[in-house]
C-alpha positions in Angstrom: 0.0 0.0 0.0 1.0 3.5 -0.5 2.3 5.3 2.6 2.3 9.1 2.3 1.0 11.9 0.0 1.6 15.6 0.0 -1.4 17.4 -1.3 -1.3 20.9 -2.7 -4.2 23.0 -4.0 -3.9 26.7 -3.8 -2.5 27.1 -0.2 -3.8 23.9 1.4 -1.4 21.2 2.6 -3.0 18.0 3.9 -1.1 14.8 4.7 -3.2 11.7 4.2 -2.7 8.1 5.2 -4.7 5.7 3.2 -5.3 2.0 3.2 -8.2 2.0 0.8 -7.3 2.0 -2.9 -10.9 3.2 -3.8 -10.5 6.2 -1.6 -7.1 6.8 -2.9 -8.6 7.2 -6.4 -10.2 10.4 -5.2 -7.1 11.4 -3.4 -5.1 11.1 -6.6 -7.2 13.8 -8.1 -6.1 16.4 -5.6 -2.7 16.8 -7.2 -1.0 14.7 -4.6 2.5 13.4 -4.9 4.8 11.2 -2.7 8.4 11.4 -1.6 11.0 8.5 -1.4 14.4 9.3 -0.1 13.3 13.1 -0.3 12.8 12.9 -4.2 9.3 13.8 -5.4 7.5 10.9 -7.3 5.0 12.1 -10.0 2.5 10.2 -12.1 2.8 10.3 -15.9 0.4 9.0 -18.5 2.1 6.3 -20.5 -0.5 5.1 -23.0 -4.1 4.2 -23.4 -5.2 0.5 -23.9 -8.4 -1.1 -25.1 -10.5 -3.6 -23.1 -9.1 -7.0 -23.4 -5.5 -6.0 -23.1 -3.3 -8.3 -21.0 -1.0 -6.9 -18.4 1.9 -9.3 -18.0 4.9 -10.0 -15.7 3.4 -8.6 -12.5 3.8 -9.5 -8.8 0.4 -8.3 -7.6 -2.4 -5.8 -8.1 -4.5 -3.9 -5.7 -8.3 -4.0 -6.1 -10.4 -2.0 -3.6 -8.6 -2.6 -0.3 -7.1 -6.0 -1.2 -3.7 -6.9 -2.6 -3.9 -9.9 -5.0 -1.0 -12.0 -6.2 -1.0 -12.7 -9.8 1.3 -13.3 -12.8 -0.8 -11.5 -15.3 -4.3 -10.0 -15.7 -6.8 -9.0 -18.5 -9.0 -6.0 -17.9 -12.2 -4.6 -19.1 -13.9 -1.2 -18.1 -17.5 -1.2 -17.3 -20.1 1.2 -15.9 -18.1 4.3 -17.0 -19.2 7.7 -15.9 -16.9 10.5 -17.2 -15.4 13.1 -15.1 -17.2 16.4 -14.6 -15.0 19.4 -15.6 -16.2 23.0 -16.0 -14.3 25.9 -17.6 -13.6 29.5 -17.0 -12.6 31.8 -19.9 -9.4 33.5 -19.1 -9.1 36.9 -20.9 -5.7 38.1 -19.7 -2.8 36.9 -17.7 -1.5 39.3 -15.2 2.1 39.8 -14.2 3.0 40.3 -10.5 3.5 43.9 -11.1 0.0 44.2 -12.6 -1.8 42.5 -9.6 -2.4 45.8 -7.8 -4.5 46.9 -10.8 -6.5 43.7 -11.1 -9.8 45.3 -10.0 -9.6 47.9 -12.7 -8.6 45.4 -15.3 -11.4 43.0 -14.3 -13.8 45.9 -14.6 -12.5 46.8 -18.1 -12.8 43.2 -19.3 -16.4 43.1 -18.0 -17.2 46.1 -20.1 -15.5 44.6 -23.2 -17.1 41.2 -22.9 -20.4 41.8 -21.2 -19.5 39.1 -18.7 -18.8 39.3 -15.0 -15.1 38.7 -14.4 -12.8 38.2 -11.5 -9.2 37.3 -10.7 -8.3 33.7 -10.7 -5.2 32.0 -9.2 -4.0 29.1 -11.2 -1.4 26.9 -9.5 -0.1 26.7 -6.0 2.6 27.4 -3.4 3.9 24.0 -2.2 6.7 22.7 -0.1 9.4 20.2 -1.1 11.5 19.1 1.8 12.9 22.5 3.1 12.2 24.4 -0.1 9.0 26.4 -0.8 8.2 27.0 -4.5 5.4 28.9 -6.1 4.1 28.2 -9.6 1.0 30.3 -9.4 -0.1 32.5 -12.4 -2.9 35.1 -12.3 -5.7 35.6 -14.8 -8.8 37.7 -15.3 -11.5 35.1 -15.9 -15.2 34.8 -16.4 -16.9 34.4 -13.0 -19.3 31.9 -14.6 -18.3 28.3 -15.2 -19.2 26.7 -18.5 -19.4 23.2 -20.0 -17.0 22.2 -22.6 -19.3 22.9 -25.6 -20.2 26.5 -24.4 -16.6 27.2 -23.5 -15.4 26.3 -26.9 -18.0 28.6 -28.5 -17.0 31.4 -26.3 -13.3 30.8 -26.9 -13.9 31.2 -30.7 -16.0 34.2 -30.2 -13.5 36.1 -27.9 -10.4 35.0 -29.9 -12.0 36.7 -32.9 -12.9 39.8 -31.0 -9.5 40.0 -29.3 -6.8 38.4 -31.5 -3.8 40.1 -29.7 -4.7 38.6 -26.4 -4.1 34.9 -25.4 -7.8 33.9 -24.7 -7.7 30.3 -23.1 -10.1 28.2 -21.1 -9.0 27.1 -17.6 -10.5 23.7 -16.5 -12.1 23.5 -13.1 -12.3 19.9 -11.8 -15.6 19.0 -10.1 -15.7 15.2 -9.8 -13.6 12.3 -11.0 -14.7 9.6 -13.5 -16.3 6.5 -12.1 -16.2 2.9 -13.3 -15.8 -0.8 -12.4 -12.8 -2.5 -13.8 -13.3 -6.2 -14.3 -10.1 -8.3 -14.0 -9.5 -11.9 -15.2 -6.2 -13.3 -13.7 -4.0 -16.0 -15.1 -5.3 -18.4 -12.5 -8.8 -18.1 -13.6 -10.2 -15.8 -10.9 -12.3 -12.8 -11.6 -12.5 -9.5 -9.7 -14.5 -6.2 -9.9 -12.4 -3.3 -8.8 -13.8 0.3 -8.2 -12.2 2.9 -10.4 -8.5 2.0 -10.2 -5.9 -0.8 -10.2 -2.5 -0.3 -8.8 0.0 -2.7 -10.3 3.3 -4.0 -8.8 5.4 -5.1 -11.8 8.3 -7.5 -12.3 11.3 -6.8 -14.6 9.9 -7.2 -18.1 6.5 -5.8 -17.3 4.3 -5.4 -20.3 0.9 -4.1 -21.5 -0.2 -5.7 -24.7 2.8 -5.7 -27.1 4.7 -3.0 -25.2 7.3 -3.4 -22.5 8.0 -1.0 -19.7 10.5 -0.5 -16.8 9.9 -2.6 -13.7 10.6 -1.4 -10.2 8.0 1.3 -10.3 4.2 1.4 -9.5 1.6 1.6 -12.3 -2.0 2.4 -12.3 -4.9 1.5 -14.6 -7.4 4.2 -14.6 -10.6 4.4 -16.8 -10.5 6.8 -19.7 -13.7 5.7 -21.5 -16.3 2.9 -21.6 -14.0 0.5 -23.3 -10.5 1.6 -22.4 -8.1 2.5 -19.6 -5.0 4.5 -19.3 -1.7 3.0 -18.0 -0.1 5.6 -15.6 3.5 5.2 -14.1 4.4 6.7 -10.8 8.2 7.4 -10.8 10.7 9.9 -9.5 11.0 13.1 -11.4 14.7 12.2 -12.0 13.8 8.9 -13.7 11.2 10.6 -15.9 13.7 13.3 -16.9 16.1 10.6 -18.1 13.4 9.5 -20.5 12.5 13.0 -21.5 16.1 14.1 -22.5 16.4 11.7 -25.5 13.3 13.3 -27.1 14.4 16.9 -26.5 18.2 17.0 -27.2 20.9 15.3 -29.4 23.0 12.6 -27.7 25.9 14.2 -29.5 25.4 17.5 -27.6 28.1 18.3 -25.0 27.4 17.1 -21.5 26.9 20.7 -20.2 24.3 21.3 -22.8 22.5 18.2 -21.8 22.7 19.4 -18.2 21.2 22.8 -19.2 18.3 20.9 -20.9 17.8 18.7 -17.9 17.3 21.7 -15.6 15.0 23.4 -18.1 12.9 20.3 -18.5 12.8 19.7 -14.7 11.7 23.3 -14.2 8.9 22.8 -16.7 7.6 19.8 -14.8 7.3 21.8 -11.6 5.8 24.8 -13.5 3.0 22.6 -14.6 2.2 20.7 -11.5 -1.4 21.0 -10.5 -2.4 23.0 -13.7 -2.8 20.4 -16.4 -4.9 17.2 -16.7 -6.8 18.2 -13.6 -9.6 15.6 -14.3 -7.0 12.8 -14.4 -4.8 11.1 -11.8 -1.6 12.0 -13.6 0.4 15.2 -13.5 1.8 15.2 -17.0 1.3 13.3 -20.2 4.0 11.7 -22.4 3.4 13.9 -25.4 4.7 17.3 -26.5 1.6 18.9 -24.9 3.6 18.4 -21.6 7.0 17.0 -22.6 7.7 14.0 -24.9 8.7 10.9 -22.9 10.6 8.1 -24.6 9.5 4.8 -23.0 11.1 2.3 -25.3 14.8 1.4 -25.5 17.8 1.7 -23.1 18.7 5.2 -21.9 22.2 6.3 -22.9 24.4 6.8 -19.9 25.2 10.4 -21.1 21.5 11.4 -20.5 21.6 9.7 -17.2 24.7 11.6 -16.2 23.2 14.9 -17.2 20.2 14.3 -15.0 22.2 13.0 -12.0 24.6 15.9 -12.1 21.8 18.4 -11.8 19.5 16.4 -9.4 16.8 18.5 -7.9 18.0 21.8 -9.6 15.3 24.1 -11.1 15.2 27.8 -12.3 13.5 30.2 -9.9 12.6 33.8 -10.2 12.6 36.1 -7.2 13.7 33.4 -5.0 10.6 31.1 -4.9 8.7 31.4 -8.2 9.1 28.6 -10.7 10.2 30.1 -14.0 8.7 29.2 -17.3 11.5 27.5 -19.2 10.6 27.2 -22.9 13.2 26.3 -25.6 13.3 26.2 -29.4 15.6 24.5 -31.9 17.3 27.7 -33.2 16.8 31.3 -32.2 18.7 32.4 -35.3 20.9 34.7 -33.1 18.3 36.6 -31.1 15.7 35.2 -28.8 12.2 36.7 -28.5 10.1 38.3 -25.9 7.4 35.9 -24.6 4.8 38.7 -24.9 5.2 38.8 -28.6 4.9 35.1 -29.1 2.0 33.9 -26.8 0.6 37.3 -25.8 1.0 36.4 -22.1 2.0 38.6 -19.2 5.5 40.0 -18.9 8.2 37.6 -17.7 11.3 39.6 -17.0 13.6 36.6 -17.7 12.1 36.0 -21.1 12.4 39.3 -22.9 14.8 38.4 -25.6 18.6 38.2 -25.6 21.4 38.4 -28.2 22.6 34.8 -28.8 26.2 35.7 -29.3 29.2 36.7 -27.1 28.8 40.5 -28.1 25.4 42.1 -28.6 24.7 43.9 -31.9 23.6 47.5 -32.3 20.6 46.5 -34.4 16.9 46.9 -33.9 15.5 43.7 -35.6 11.9 45.1 -35.4 13.1 47.4 -38.4 13.3 45.7 -41.8 16.5 47.6 -42.6 18.3 46.2 -39.6 16.8 42.7 -40.0 18.2 42.7 -43.5 21.7 43.4 -42.2 21.2 40.7 -39.5 20.2 38.1 -42.1 23.2 38.9 -44.3 25.4 38.1 -41.3 26.0 34.7 -39.7 25.8 36.2 -36.1 24.9 34.0 -33.2 24.8 30.2 -32.3 28.4 30.0 -34.0 26.5 29.0 -37.2 27.1 25.3 -36.3 27.1 22.9 -39.3 24.4 20.9 -37.7 22.1 23.9 -37.5 20.4 23.8 -40.9 18.0 26.7 -40.0 20.4 29.4 -38.7 19.7 31.1 -42.0 17.4 29.7 -44.6 15.5 30.4 -47.8 12.2 29.0 -48.8 10.4 29.7 -52.2 6.7 29.3 -53.0 5.2 29.7 -56.5 2.4 32.1 -56.7 -0.2 29.4 -57.2 0.9 27.5 -54.2 1.0 30.5 -51.7 -2.4 31.6 -53.0 -3.7 28.1 -52.2 -2.4 28.5 -48.5 -4.1 31.8 -48.1 -7.4 31.3 -49.8 -7.9 28.1 -47.8 -8.2 30.6 -44.8 -10.0 33.5 -46.5 -10.8 34.3 -50.2 -8.4 37.1 -50.8 -7.7 36.4 -54.5 -4.1 36.5 -55.9 -1.6 37.6 -53.3 -0.1 41.0 -54.0 1.8 41.9 -50.8 2.8 40.8 -47.4 3.0 43.4 -44.8 4.8 42.9 -41.5 2.6 45.0 -39.2 4.3 44.1 -35.9 7.8 42.5 -35.4 9.3 41.4 -32.0 12.9 41.9 -30.8 14.1 39.0 -32.8 12.5 40.2 -36.0 9.7 37.6 -35.7 6.5 38.8 -37.1 3.5 38.5 -34.8 1.0 40.5 -36.8 0.9 40.2 -40.6 -1.4 41.4 -43.4 -1.6 39.4 -46.6 -3.1 41.7 -49.3 -4.8 40.1 -52.3 -6.6 41.2 -55.2 -10.1 40.6 -53.7 -9.5 41.4 -50.0 -6.9 41.2 -47.2 -6.2 38.9 -44.4 -4.7 40.0 -41.0 -3.1 37.2 -38.9 -1.9 37.5 -35.3 0.6 35.2 -33.7 3.9 34.0 -35.1 2.8 30.3 -35.0 -0.5 31.1 -36.9 1.7 33.0 -39.5 4.1 30.0 -39.8 1.3 27.5 -40.0 -0.5 29.4 -42.8 2.8 29.5 -44.7 3.2 25.6 -44.8 4.8 25.5 -41.4 7.6 28.0 -42.2 10.6 27.5 -40.0 10.2 30.9 -38.2 8.5 34.2 -38.7 11.8 36.1 -38.5 11.9 36.6 -42.3 12.0 39.1 -45.1 10.0 38.3 -48.3 10.1 39.5 -51.8 8.7 38.4 -55.2 10.7 37.5 -58.3 8.4 36.9 -61.4 5.8 34.4 -60.1 7.8 33.2 -57.0 7.7 34.5 -53.4 11.0 34.1 -51.7 11.4 34.0 -47.9 14.6 34.6 -46.3 14.8 34.1 -42.5 16.6 32.9 -39.4 15.9 30.3 -36.8 13.6 27.4 -36.3 10.7 27.7 -33.8 9.2 30.4 -31.6 12.5 31.8 -30.3 11.5 32.1 -26.7 13.9 31.0 -24.0 16.8 28.6 -24.7 18.1 28.1 -28.2 19.1 24.4 -28.4 21.6 25.1 -31.1 23.0 28.0 -29.3 23.3 25.9 -26.1 25.2 23.2 -28.1 27.5 25.8 -29.4 28.2 27.2 -25.9 28.8 23.7 -24.6 31.3 23.1 -27.4 33.1 26.3 -26.3 33.5 25.0 -22.8 30.7 26.9 -21.1 29.1 25.1 -18.2 25.3 24.6 -17.8 24.9 27.5 -15.5 26.4 29.9 -18.0 24.1 28.5 -20.7 21.0 28.9 -18.5 22.0 32.4 -17.5 22.2 33.4 -21.0 18.8 32.3 -22.0 16.9 32.8 -18.8 18.6 36.0 -17.2 17.3 37.2 -13.8 16.6 33.5 -12.7 18.6 31.5 -10.3 19.5 27.8 -10.3 18.3 26.4 -7.0 18.5 22.8 -5.7 15.1 22.0 -4.1 15.8 18.5 -3.1 
């Protein structure tokens, strides 16, 4: 049986001792996590499986308040009732410096939207060993809660009305899913288990045709009327060892891998208690959270990078968990987070020069951006960096196809960069056609419209019937440039130097 859980929700801390796995199912929805040897253990969604899947190479499983010995089991979900989740519409994220004005901002949004609004605190202050960390964020939100269908309609409405704000929905968990999981064991016995199975595996543990690490606890939890999700409970450090292979090249210098490990660990703690609130896991295994590689042996270099940075995260103002995004290549200048995701100001994500000496250029001006693109400044122009500088060409017919699939503007005549960020990335563009014009907000939306262009830090011109885009970087440009971090590692810079470059004003703090 499980021994101890720390729960955090807003400012509430409650230790719970449980001997009943059915009650524990409800506890797991309270963003609980456990400690072993002072290291936090979190839950990660591994994969969903259909009814009839066999779980093999196990020692035992827990059903209700009983532990049952078995070599294998086959499950099926019955009597499924989905979780109840409502949503608030979040109109604006507030920085800490804006909090004193929250009443005025809330009133303004009420006037703009015709909805009653209030401030909402998303996240928590929580304690890990002797460290206190804070991942709270603050939003002006609708006071009313909506079901999923209504919230999606309102999202579309308000995103159209306010395209230069990050309008999102914030889930509010009301009650967990319920079900009965029927279990057939290898010895022919049958069981009915309420809501949840905890599985104690042997080495060579398997689910269907997939193999997973032993030595951890796993859960089966219902995700529909005919399927269940396999969830692993493991230490943050072990999970990170499986995140790194999906996020950084093995050939990268060790110090670069260590910087990536700290950034990835920081992201885990930034998201705790904010995502997947209706589920028993903290993070999923996909890019929505961070990609986790479950198959194959982990190279010892990734393991070393995690072990040599154990428990270290990026904090701002002493206790606040930083956001730690990263991209493949900045192109030589990183971007201000406000110009990419229209969020609140983050003083450590305002855009930095990705070179040893800053340039006297304003990349929001096309004349300066042209000079920048003609140089090879930043990231040391590594041979492996194929997108430090790039050129993409689209025939007139092809680019017209992209644009007219969004809005019938006719034949494209001009692309206007209405707003550029500090890295030269366009975050408001107008596409002028023979019939009408299309204004697009957001660097990602602009890139998607242009066949997933590498970045929006580009200049464009037309030669005869071909549109030619010349640009820098790959990705949103916020936070750490992975190519830049590789370059710094090759130059002998340590992981703390790398992180200080890309996340200035943060501190690397060991929290366990």
